Structure formats: structure tokens, C-alpha cells
N, C-alpha and C positions, 0 to 999 in steps of 0.2 A: 559444624557441617563441614570445616574446610573437606576433612575424612571420609564423612558421613550421610554422605547426602544418597537418599537412597528413595525418594519418591517427587515425583511430577505433578503436578495439576495444570494441567491447559488447559485454561479460560479463552472462549471465541463466539462469535455469535452462530455460527454455522458449523456444521460438521461434516461439509463438503466440498469441494472445490466448485468455488462461483467466484473466484478472481487468485489475485496476487494476497490480500490479505489471509486468506483460509489458506492457500495452498503453505505462505510459509508457516501455517500454524499446526498444519498434519505435518507437515515433512520436521518441524520440529518434536511433536510428537515423537514420530519413527526415529530420529535420530537416537532422543536421548533414552527411548526404547532398546535400541542398536545398544548402545552403551551401559547395560543394565540395568537402568533405572525401571520401578514400576512404576508406569505413566497412568493419567486417570484426565482423559476429556472431555470439560464440560462446554455442553454447546445447548444454543435455544431451536436452532433450525436441523430438520435433517434431511434425506437421508444419512445415514452415519456412513462415512466411507469405507470399504468394505477392508483396506488395509490394513486398517486402524485393528478391527476384532482380530483379521488373522495375525495381527501382531503379539496379538495376547494384549491390548491395550483397553481399559475399561472405559467404556464410553457412558456418558450422560447426557441424553439428549430428552431437551422437553417438550421437543415434534412440535413446537409451536409454528405461526406461518411466520415469516419478517415482515415486518411492518409493512412493504410496497407490496408482499403476496398476500396479508388478510382483506379479505370481500369484505367482510368487516370494518368502516372505520372507523366511528367513535371506538372501539375496541382496540384499536389498533395506532391511535393517536394518543390513548392511555397508556395503553402499556406501553409505547414507548416512552414515556416521560417518566413512570415507575413499574418495572417490573415484580410484580410482589411474588411470582410465583421463581423466577429466576432465582433474584432474594433469599426464598425463602430456602430450596433446595441447595442453591451454592453452599448455606449456612452449612445445614447438614452434612453436604460433603465435607467440607474444609475439617467440621467438627470431628472426624474419624483421624485426620494423622497429625503425626509428633513432631510441632515445629521444628524441634533441632532436628529433623532429617528431613524437610522438605522444602520443595522450594512453590510458588505460585509464580506462574508467567502467563499476563493478559496481553491479548492480543488485541480484543475489540470487543465493544456492547454496542453500539449506532444501531446497527443493524435490527438487533431481537433485545440482547441480553438487559439494555436502557443502564440510568445513574445508579438504580437498585444495589447493585452487587457493589457498588462501591464502599462503602461503607463496610460490606462483607468483607473483601479484601483486602481492605487496607488496616483490618482491626481484629483481625484472627490470628493475631501472631505468628502467622506463619511468613516468612522473607517475599516480600513479590515484587516481580519483576514487571517492566508495561515495555510492550515495543511499539513505538510511535510509527505506525504504518499511514494514518494520515491526520488531521488538523483538527479532531474533534476536541480535543484537550482546550482548547479556545478558540475557535470559532464556530458560530450556529451552522453553518452550513458545511466543517468539514474541508475546505480547500481554500479561505483565505481568495474568495474570488466571486466577481461579482455578476453573476448571470445575465446581467440587463443590459449593462454597460461591456461585458464581454472580455475581463480586465480583472488582472488581481488587484484585490481590494488593502488598500493600505488603511483602513479603516481601523479604532482600540476594538476589540468584541465589546458589544455591550455598552458601549460610549454612544451618547447623542447622537453621534452622525450614526453608528452603528444600526442604533432602534430605529432612527427616521427612514434608510435604504432599501429599497426594494429590490435585494440584491439576492432572492431565491429564484429557484428556477420553475418554479409552479405561480406563487401567488402572495398575497400580502399576508394572509393567515396561515399560511403554510411557514412564512419567515415569523411570523408571531409564535406558532407553535415550537420553532427551535430556540428561539429566543430563552420561552419561557423552560425547556429542556436544559437550556445552556446554564440557568440559571439553577436550577434543581442540582444540575452535575457540578455546581461551584460549592454551592450549600449543606444541603442533604445528602449529595452525591458523595462528599470529599474528595473530589478528584480536579484539576490534581494536586491539591492543597494536600493530602496525604502521601503522594506516590514522593518515592527516596532514590528508587531506581528505573530509568529509564533509557530503551534503547532506541536511538534514533538511525535512520538508515544514510541518510545524506549528509552535508554540512547545508543544503538548502534548504532539509526538511529544521533541521535545528536552529538555524539563522530565524525562522520566520515565528518559531514555536517558544524559542529558550526564556524569553521577558516576560513569557506567561506560566512560567514554572516557576514553584517554590525557590529561591536562595539556594536551598542548600541538596538539591536534587542532585545526584550524581547521574549523570549523561556518560552512554557508553554508546561509543561508536560499533556498528556491528550489521555490515549488507546482509543483506537476505543472501541465502549457498543458492549459488549457479552450480548446477552437475553439467561435466563435459560435456555437448550432444553429438562431435561427432570430432574428427581426426583430420578432414578437408578441407579446405576454403572453397566455398562458390566462386567460380571466376567472375563477378559481378560486372567485370568491363565488358564482358560479352552479352550482357543482358543489356533489357531496355525500358524493364518494371521499374517504376518508381512506387515503391509498395508502403503501401499506409494498413498497421495492423490496431487494431483495437476498439473500442466502442465510440461509436456516430453518435456523442455527444456532443453540445456547444464548445464545453471548454478545452473538448479534444483539438481544436481545431480541422477538423476534416474541412469544412466547405473553405475556408481558408487554400489549403491547399490543393482543392478541385479546379478554384479560379490560376492558382499562381499555377499549375501543371497545362491549364488549356493555353493562358498566355505566353509560356516556354515551350508547349509544342510537344510534351512528355506523355505518354503512355504512362497514367496512374490507373493502380488497382486497389479497392478497399478491400479490406478482409475484416468484417465486425459487422454490427448490426447496431441500432439506437435510432433513437426520435428523431435526429436529422440526417436521415436519407433522404429524404425528397430533396431538402434543404441544397447537399451534396452535388444530387443527379442535377437539378436546377442550377448549380453555377460550373458545372461541365457534365454536358449532355455524354462526352465519350467516356467518363467515368467510367469502369468496370464495378458492378457492385456483388460481391460475390457471399456477403452475410456471413454467419458464424460458421469458422471450416475446425473439422476434428485435426489431429495431431499432424497424422502423415500428408492429406491436402494441403496443411500451411509448409511445411516440408517442400513440398512440391514446389509451392508459390515461393517462398526465399529459394528455394536454387533459381529460379526463374528472374530473380529482383538485381535492377542495377545498385540499387542502395534501399533505406526503410526512411520513410518521412514522419517525421515525429514532430509534429506543429502544435505541440500546447499550449496554449493559451493561459495554465496555472502554472504552480510547481511540481504537485506532484511529488508522490511519495517515494519510490524507485520502481522508476517501468521497467517493468521485465521484458519488454517489448523489444525494447533497445538492444539490453543483454543477451539476448537471444538471439537476435540479426546479426552482434557482434561475433557470438562465439563460432558463424557460418559464414564471416569475412565479409558480410554488407558492410561498408560507409552508410555512415545517417548523416540525414540532414536535422537537425537540432534546434529545437527553439532556447534562446541563449539565457536565458530567465527561469530553465526549467531542471529540478533534478538531475533530469537524463543527462544534461549537459556536462555533469562531473563524471561521468565515463566515457566521453566524445571528446580527443584534444582534438582543441580547432586545428581547422588544413594538415592533421596527421590521419586521423581517423573518420575523418568527415568534416565537417563545416557547421559553425555555429551560425542560426541566421536569428536574427532578430525578430524576438514576439512578435508576433499581431501585422508585421510590417508587409502587407505584398508585396510592395515592389522589392524588397530583400529575398522572399520567397521566390520568388520571378527569377531573379540573377542568383541565386545558388542553386536549382535546377536549371540554369542554362548551362553554370560551370560545372556541374556533373554529367554533360554530355560530352566531356571531355575523355577518352580513353584512355591514357596515360595518366589523370588524375585520381580518375574511380580506380586503376588498376593498382597504385598507391596507396590509396585509403583503403583501400577490400584486405592486401595485405597486411597492412598496419593493426589494423581490425582486429584480424584474426590474431595476432599476436598478443594485441592488448588485452581481450579477449578470457588467454591464457593466463593472467595474472587475478583473474577476478575470485571471489573465493568460495571456495568449494566446499561439500557439503561435511567432509571430514573434519577441514579445517575450521568452519564454522559451528558443528559440536564442539570441538577444543574450547577456541575461544566464548561459545555460552554457558558452557560448568567455569570457566575463571570466571564469570560474569555474575553467577549463579554464588559459587563461593564468597566472591569480594561482597555481595549483596547480601549475604548473610551474616557474615562476618559484622560489617558497619553497622546492619538494624539490629545482634544482639548488642553489641557494645552499647546504641542507643539507649536499649531496654534496659540495659544494667544500668546505666548512668541517670537515665529517667524514675527509676524504684530507689535510686539511691546506694546502690550493692556498693558503690567506691566512695562512700559517707565517710 
């Protein structure tokens, strides 16, 4: 396969962009197609991103609702545990490909495809690479986060303390369902125990999951690709908006940021939507709530921003809002234990603020009132962003990982078959 990689099958829950995971999966498909590979995207939920078909990429979409979007809750629960259709159709698809010239790249399964695809992709004979966008391989709720204590969870997944904990954002019944799914994943789903090559995005992510992966798993560090969006820096020091971008859910820390902004006497604007909208507004009646914005609207607000506020209360994967803000030269106030802190150098590109500590966030926001400090951070942030991995480099490094994985997995098969006896 070192010289003859011809085909790639990208497996993901959604065939359209509804978040970072789907965006990277689709961008990966497009990048591989540009490099001359025959690419097939297999997904559970449509509609299919038009760019895929325009690029000549075969798209096999089951057109099922995702688990949250299915009005039939009983059907959704059962399909989330084991999606028989997904397994059957994916098995048919992979049977068409030559294992010597093909790679399978799995980007996600928890929102639609279910653990049922695990035995399909791990036993097809085709080299498999898994990108770790979140933590579902190890943690039942996918985040190592206790939604009731609003803090990072350090319990052992499926240990006694995990089973007893009411950590789910919904209720104990939903936690029980997640536990059942995790048990299925680890047994009949054959993941992560049969995964050989795993891509991780940040060290924070790898450190949280590593001990739950097989000892012989090969870990590959490859951050998500970042296309340069502008050649000019936003003069953040001239602006007064403290900007929050993202989902308004508890683990994102929006309420904390709203309280801190009120105490610090700064203007805070929320670009996003979610179930915590009312709590955020109650915490700071002066907070401006924009809802979800299109790209042009969001760019306009970034141009008005003094800094990006990223107060997340959990590890995160690789938060793209931080990367995109830094590309424009925004300083970042970032929670010190989140993966985003790996991209923001302390007191150089912004400030690392103690996760969940209101007093620390108030102090950090007050420091960002200083024009000279903000100008220094802004200039540095803009320069730092130029070193982030671009799509071309991402494509080259991804191909190298595919070849390494294929060579290693082929060698392991030969040894297992007794060919070297």
C-alpha cells in the first residue's frame, strides 16, 4: 500500500456540517479526492453536503434521523445501541474494496451509526484509522464531564463510582442507557480493543483516553486542518466586545462568563444558542444574545471583538472557535484545563484562567481592559495562528499515517497467519 493507495472510505455520523467532527470528516474526504484517491463517504444522517457530490465523491447515506432528531424515542434508543442497517450496509460497501489499496477512516459513530459498525470496520481486512474527536471510546457520556457537579469527571468509566453517579445531562435513565451502550461498544462492538491506529488532536485529549486504549495502539498526533481566513489582523485593542462563540450548554461555561463579565464591568456578547440561554441572561441581564450566526455575521462580530472568551468546564477536543479567533488576531481568555489552552500561550496570546473559578475569570477580564496588554496579545495571537496546520500539510501527514497504519496492519496479519513461521 505504500505506493498503491487508491481508495478511501470515510465513515461518519453526518453527511453535512453540523459541528467540528462532521466538518473535519467532510474536509478530509475533499482533501483525499484532490490528491487523486477514489473516495466514498458512508454516513447515517443526511442531507449530503453538495461539495462532496460535486467533487465526484460517492456518498452512501442511510438518511436516518440522528438519535436526538428521531421523534420515535423507543426506536432511537434501540438504534443507538445497535444500528443493524448501518452494520449491514457498511459491510456490503467494504466488500467492494481491495484491502491492499484501500483505507477506512472512522470519524464518528455515537450520534447515529452506533457500536454496530465496530466489528465491521475492525474485521474487514482493510486498514482502519480512527480519529478521536471526543471521548466516547472510554466515557459513557463522551466528555469525562459530570453535568450535575459541573466539573471534569475522574471516575473510572463503568467502575462502581461511575455506575452510581448521576452525571448525565438528562436523567438517570439516560445514564443507564449510555452505560449499556458503552458495555456493548467494549464487547460486541470490539472498540476500542481492536483499534490499532488512533489519531488524536491534542495532548489533553490523548492523556484523558490513553489508559483506556489497548497497550499496542499506535497514537498519531494530527490536529484538525486550519485554512487561513485573512491576511490582516483585527485591531482588538480598539474594540470593547468580549465574545463567546459556541453552544450555550452547561459544560461550555457560558453562565460563568456572563457572571464574570457583569462583575468586571465589560460588554459580553454570546454568538450561539442552547438550553442555557435563559440562565446566562439571568446571570447577566446586559449580556447580548445573538443566536447562531452565518459566517459573514460572525466575521463582523470578530472584527468588533476585544478578545474571545472560552470558559469551557470540560476537556474539549480541538475547539475551532479558538483557532479561528486567533487567525484574526483575537487574544483568548481560555480555561486552563481545556484542550484549547494548548494553542494559547499564557501571557503571550492571551491568559490561562482557572477552570470554573469565578474570581479568576473576573480578574482575567479586568486585565483585558488594558489596551497595551491586549495589543501585545493580539499581535502575538495573529502570528501564532500562522503556524497552525494548513489543509495541504494535513493531507500530506494524513497520507503518511495511512501508509504507516497499512504497513503495520499488513505485517500483523502476516505474523498472525503464520506466514513468517
